[in-house]
C-alpha positions, -999 to +999 in steps of 0.1 A: +169+030+103+168+010+070+185+014+036+167-001+006+170+007-031+195+036-023+169+052-001+175+057+037+143+052+057+144+066+093+114+048+108+121+052+145+105+083+162+125+112+178+155+109+154+174+141+144+192+141+111+225+160+106+255+162+083+290+152+093+314+156+064+299+135+036+277+114+059+241+115+070+241+111+108+211+099+127+209+111+163+187+101+192+189+123+223+222+137+209+237+102+206+247+089+172+227+058+163+234+056+126+257+069+098+253+065+060+275+081+032+255+107+015+269+099-020+254+064-018+218+078-015+191+089-039+166+098-012+161+101+026+127+095+041+120+104+077+089+091+096+078+110+128+099+140+118+118+156+147+143+178+130+170+181+103+201+204+102+202+232+076+235+218+065+220+184+056+191+201+038+215+221+017+237+191+010+207+170-001+195+198-023+229+204-039+234+167-046+199+160-059+190+137-029+153+140-022+146+146+015+110+137+025+092+140+058+062+120+069+042+118+101+046+088+124+015+074+109+028+077+073+010+109+062+031+129+037+042+162+051+068+178+028+098+172+005+130+192+001+147+192-032+171+214-051+164+241-077+169+219-107+158+187-090+122+178-081+115+147-102+102+168-131+116+143-157+101+114-138+067+131-136+067+140-172+074+104-180+045+094-158+022+117-176+034+104-210+027+068-199-007+078-185-016+094-219-004+063-238-030+036-236-005+008-244+019+019-217-008+024-192-022-011-197+013-026-195+017-013-159-020-016-149-023-053-158+007-061-136-010-043-107-042-062-113-024-095-118-008-089-084-042-083-069-056-115-083-026-135-072-028-122-036-066-128-036-059-164-046-034-168-018-058-154+008-083-182-002-056-209-005-041-200+029-075-201+046-083-235+030-049-248+042-051-234+078-088-242+085-097-274+066-122-286+092-140-253+096-142-242+060-153-257+027-118-261+014-129-274-020-152-244-025-123-220-018-100-239-041-125-238-068-128-200-065-090-199-064-088-218-097-112-192-113-089-164-101-059-183-115-075-182-149-082-146-143-045-139-138-037-155-172-065-135-189-052-103-173-016-109-184-028-114-220-050-083-219-041-053-241-072-031-236-081-009-206-118-015-207-113-053-209-089-051-180-114-033-159-140-060-168-116-088-158-108-070-125-145-066-117-153-103-124-124-114-102-135-091-074-170-106-076-155-142-073-133-133-044-160-115-024-185-143-031-166-164-005-153-136+018-181-143+043-167-179+046-134-165+059-152-149+089-149-176+116-160-157+147-190-134+157-210-145+126-242-131+142-227-096+141-203-098+112-219-114+081-209-103+046-234-103+017-214-082-007-194-050-011-211-017-002-191+015-002-209+048+000-222+043+026-211+009+040-242-010+050-228-035+075-199-037+100-177-057+077-180-032+049-174-004+074-141-020+084-131-027+048-137+009+038-118+022+068-088-001+061-089+008+024-088+045+034-057+039+056-040+020+028-048+046+002-032+073+023-001+051+028+001+046-010-004+083-017+024+092+007+047+065-008+042+079-043+048+115-032+080+103-015+092+085-047+086+117-066+054+105-085+021+123-088-004+102-069-034+118-088-024+106-123-029+068-127-028+041-153-057+019-143-080+044-125-088+073-147-083+110-138-109+125-116-106+158-096-096+150-060-090+113-066-056+098-060-058+076-091-022+063-090-025+056-052-056+035-060-036+017-087-008+009-063-031-003-035-049-028-058-022-054-054-020-047-016-058-047-007-061-085+000-027-090+016-027-058+038-063-046+043-086-076+039-064-099+061-062-071+087-100-068+088-104-106+091-079-105+120-099-078+138-131-098+136-118-133+141-097-123+171-126-104+186-107-071+186-139-054+173-174-062+184-209-052+173-210-025+200-182-007+182-204+005+154-231+031+150-261+025+128-277+055+109-313+059+098-301+058+061-287+024+066-251+035+069-229+016+095-199+035+108-171+028+133-174+047+166-147+071+176-133+048+203-133+019+178-114+039+152-087+046+178-084+009+186-083-001+149-056+026+142-035+012+171-037-023+157-030-010+122+002+006+134+012-027+151+005-047+119+026-023+099+056-031+122+053-069+115+081-082+093+081-102+060+105-110+032+098-089+002+092-112-027+111-092-053+140-078-032+144-109-010+150-086+020+134-085+054+113-054+060+081-043+078+047-044+062+046-006+066+075-003+041+058-023+014+040+006-003+072+027-003+092-001-020+065-006-046+064+031-053+102+031-058+099+000-081+072+018-101+094+049-104+123+028-116+100+012-142+090+046-155+127+056-157+131+023-177+156+009-152+133-021-150+118-039-180+084-042-163+068-032-130+071-061-105+039-062-084+039-073-048+031-110-047+025-121-011+032-156+001 
């Protein structure tokens, strides 16, 4: 159980939520394990939903406290809200920002600046940790290019220019991604990003990790009351969670790319874990997907200090915190959206 930004997160499985007077009570096997005053909360988020009392649902609805339920893996299930509540004002503000090119760019460039900063740190950290196994000067040279890219992004006022800067930075970053693969080079070489379909095991892992991260971001945005399909950097497209893709840009390198490198360099995945199709597509086998999902869940439980809040939390909570910060930016509680800057 964790309280952040006036939101109660119940992350442990098999917890039942009930109401006792003016308090949310968390029960495990009928024993109280937590209690929080309801009037201090803006939202309650329960992972691995077991149950909630009708009294608590009614109290949350009456007081405008959003009550959201997610699966243990973080997939959004449902949200309970009152008759006049439901984040209508927040979503209308989101749609207005999305239709306003200046406001869209103002948020989008912070997301992309966060992405470039985190990409830089992945390279800098590799150069620092493996100076004898990597060409550290080469990585630092690419990092310097990304640093200039961050400055260009922060000065950008045009959406098309911003997309061009992001594409150039991604090309620089991926040009040395193969250098970061230190084990199993005969099976896991990276020659460039391929998506639909992935054409090698590294791209297959990246695509799978990005899919997991995108679903996390979509669930986080739903929980915060935002529409995950209406974005600021990614344009509207039927069936595409554009805002979830916006949010995950700053998290790709820190959460997904590092996770893939760990899988390969720690020999958690091997060449035999992939199937090779006649059309050139390379896919994870069913057993390998289960193994990757298990390690993904473990990675999400690892802790870090959030760079903006300065509080200890798990990696799995990061998308939810960023979604709440984005919602507060749209409500104009914050002057600008603070991207996640990993260190």
